[in-house]
N, C-alpha and C positions, 0 to 999 in steps of 0.2 A: 505492501499499502504504500504511497502517496502521495506527501502532502499538494501536491498540484492537485490533486485525484478529489479531493475531499472539501467538500463546502466548510469555510475557516468559520462561519457565523456559523456556530449551530442554536436551532431553537430550542426553547423550555422543554424540557422533559413529554410534558402530556402535547405538546404539538406535533413532535416529531412521533409520538406513538398512532395523532390522528395522523398522517399526515401515510404514515405506513400502509393506512388502512387505505389508501386509495381512492375515497368516500366519492369523489367527482367520476371514477369510474363507475358505481352504481347505478350511473344512466343508464347504463345497460340494462339493466336489472327491468327496467319498465316494460323490457319484451314482454314480462310475463301478464303483463296487464291487456294484451294483443285478445287475447283470448274472451276476457270479460269484455272487452268492448264488442267486437264481433258479434257473441252470445248475447247481444243486449241484455247484460247483468249492471250494467253501471245503475244502473236505477235500484238495484236490491241490495239494502244494507246488510245482509248478512255474505252475499257472494264479495262485496268490494272488501269487507270485512276479513274475509278468509285470502283474496288475491293481496290485498296487501300486506298480511302477514307470510304471504309468501314471498312478496319483495324483499324483505328483511331478512329473513331467513337465506335469501338464497346474495345478500347482499356481502350478508358476516361469512357465508359458506366462501362466496369470492375471496373476502376479502386475507380470510386463512388463507389462500391457495396463494393470493398476492405475496403473503410474507415467505411462505414458504420458498416461491422464486423467486424473489427479492435478496432472500440467504442463498439460494443456492448460484444467483449470478452475479453474485456483489461483486467479483472481480471485474467481471463482461461489462456489467452496467459502469465503474468507474471508466472505461474507455469511452462510454456516449456521450454528445453532451447533456442530457437531457437526464438520465436514465443515472447518473453520476450523482444528481442532488437528492435521490430518491433516500430517506434517511439510516435506512442500512448500506448503502454503497458508498454513504457520507460519512459512517463510521458513528453516527448519533447515536445508536441503537445496536444492545452488543447480542452474543446467543442466547441468553436469560431472557430478557424482555423480548425480543423476538418467538419465544417461545410460548413466555407467559399470554402474548398477543393471539397466536394459536388458540391457544386453548381456547382462549377467553372468545372466541369469533365461532369457534366451530364448538363450539359448547353451548353457545346462546344459539347459534343455528340449527344444532339438534333440539332444542328444547323447543323452538317456537315449529321447527319441522313436524316434531312430533305432535302438536295441537292443531297444527293443520292436517295431517293424516299418514298414513303406513303408506299409502299408495306415493305419496309426496316426500318424505322419506326416501325410499325406493329411487325416487328419483335424482333427488339430491344426492345421494349413491354411487349413481351411474353419471350425476357430472362431475364425483370425485375422483370414481378410476378415471374419466378423459384424461381431467387436469395431469393425474399421474402422469398416464402415459404421454401427455402432451409433453410435459418437465422431462420426463425422462428419455425419450425417444422421437416423438412424431414433431416436432421441432426444428431437428434438425434435420428431414426429409422438407424435399423439396415439395412443391405443390402441396403435397400431403400435408403442410403442418398447417397454409392455411384451411384445408379443409375441415380440418380440426379446430379453428378458430371457429367457423361454419357451424358444426356439427354441436358446439358448446350454445349455440343460439337458438338452435331447435330445441335442443335442452330443457333451454329457457322455456320456452311454447309449450314445450309438452308438459312440465313443469306446473307452470300458469293455465296450463288446462283442468289439469288434475285435482292441483286446488279446489277447481270452482266445479269440479265435477262435467266437465263438456267433452265431446272431440275435437281432437287437430284435425280440420279439414286438410283433406290433401292440397288445395290454392293456399293455403296457409303456410304447411309445410315448403310447399314448392319455393312459393316468395320467400320465405325467414334463409332460406338456402341459397339462394341467388344472391339475395340483397348483401348477406353476412358474407358470399365469397369475395363481393365487389368491395366491400370494407376491407379483409384480409388481404386481396392484394394491393389495396391502397397503403395499406400499413407498411405492405414490405418493399413498396416502392418508395414510401416516405425516410425508410429508413435506410437504402442502396443510394438513394443520393442525399442525403444528408452526411452521411458517414464516410462516402465517398472512398478512399484506399484504405478505412481502417472499418468497412464494414462487415469483411469475413471476420475480423479478429473478434468483432460484436458479439456476430450469429455466423457461424462457419457453413450453413446452405444457402447465404445471402452472392455465393461465391456461384451458385448453378443460375441466380441469377442476371437477367438482364431487364435494362427497363424498357428497350422493343419491345420482349418480351412481356412483360408484367404490363403495358399500357396494352397489348393485343387482347390480355384475358378480364385487362380490366374494361377492354370495351366488350368483350363477348358476356361476361357476365350483368354490367349493367345494362345491355339493349334485353338479355334476356329476362331481365327478373322485371323490369319496363312492360315487357309483354306479358310476363307471368302474370302479373298484377293488372294489368288492362284487360287479360281475359278473364280473369277471377271476377271483376266488377260486373262483369256484361256475361257470366256462364249461366244458366239455367239453374242449375243447383243454388247460385248466389241469390238472383234474380227470387226465388220461389221462395228463399227463407225470408231475405231483407223485405218482401213485399212487395219491391220496385225496383226499377234497373237506376236508382238516384246516387248510387255509391260510384258511375261511371264519370260522376264530376269529381272527382277525386283524383282521377288519372293525370289531368294536368302540372298539378301538386307533385303528384309526385316523380312524373317526368324532371320538371322546375327541380326538383331537391336534388336528383341525380345531378342533372348539369352543372349546380353550385358545387355539387362537392366536388366533381372534377374539376370544374375552376378552380376552386381551395385546392385543388392538389395539384396542379400544373401550373400551375399562376401566384401561388403562395408557399408551396412545401409544403401545404398543412399534410391530415392524414395518420401519420403517426400514432395519435389519437385519436379516434373518433369521436370520443364524447367529446374532447377538447374541442374538436373541428364543430361541432355542434353545437354546443353552449356559448360556445366563440365568436358566432358570426349569426349577427342580428338576422339576415336576409331566411339563414335556412331557421331560425327559432319561429319565425312570423310565420314562413310553411308550415313547420309543423302545427301553433296553433290553428291557422287556418283550412288544415286538415284536419286538424281534431272536428271543427265546426261543422265542415261537413259531412264528413260520417256521422256524426251526432244526428244531423239533421236528417242524413239517407236515411238512420237506421232505425233512429228513435221518433221522427216525428213525424 
């Protein structure tokens, strides 16, 4: 460990511990609420409470995974311009405190998960197994690393559906997969372009990627996600369940959101942290808010 690799201005311990949980990334777990929205359960207090409890459980579970990953990757993270600021990589949290955080996170997640239901606990276990596989092997394998990230989002959607006892439609599965693959390749592109010659030292499989190849994969996955979502909104199954074809009016918003994300990736070097891109861009936040309003009108009015 070199002094240049560390953040010399150490925050107070409680703040460092909170930062190690990566609370900003909890935004990813909003995906668990998607089944609630499209199952028209937003107006049912019992379902809403279970769905929010599921989000809380997954947030704690994921934070525990982040702690493990940060401890395992602490040396490589010190080579990254942003990740070197994480509390563990910066030397602000030792192994004992990291272990304490892990126990608190996974203990809390298990307690909330038990309340939500045993089926939900099983999905949480599956997510944890996936993350262990990703940390141990999958993140080192080209393309499979992105597929594992996408599978993590699918597991979140399944968890959200299990929490409120509804089925996951084939369309929701497909759209989630394609959208998550797009975000995964955008993340790899950001790493490859920002780290340049240091990319392979931080993540070995980046040597197997190239910017033109990733750009092509992003284009394919983005186009597929838009097409999949568009077909979902006008499918007979959706129209019968919703009672109209009004969900099609959300398609332009989805198209704009994808194109805006591509703009941010290519012109502003974003994409390394999807939650940071979304929460930090006013145009994307406004689009999400408008999408939710139009979707609520289509589903509930």
